[in-house]
C-alpha positions, 0 to 999 in steps of 0.5 A: 500500500504504501509503495503503490499508490494507486486506489484499488477495491482492496484500499477503499475503506483505509481513510486518508489520514492512515496514508500518511506512511505513503506521504512520507515515501512520496517525499523521500524523507523515508525508504523502506527497507527489507529486513531479512527475517533472520535479522528482524527483531520485531519478530519476538515482539509480534509472533510467536517464535521458538525458542532458538528464535527467541534466543537469537533475537533477544539479545540483539533487541535489548542491545538496540534498547539500551542504545536507544536510551544511552543515545536519548539521555545523552542527547548523542547522535545515534550510531 
């Protein structure tokens, strides 16, 4: 939906205010990128994952949360 500007029968029900992502993509402010499922940390929070996958992804999630907290508290730019 975000990368294809045409409206079809499946997207007619979506209100215009929900298309803000499409607007920002068109303006070049953001660019969606494909994230390999093996590196997608959000899977831990959004899917039922097996123990092996959880143990692989959970430490990455903790690192990114700690990095964000340090960056916000110090005012430094993220690395």
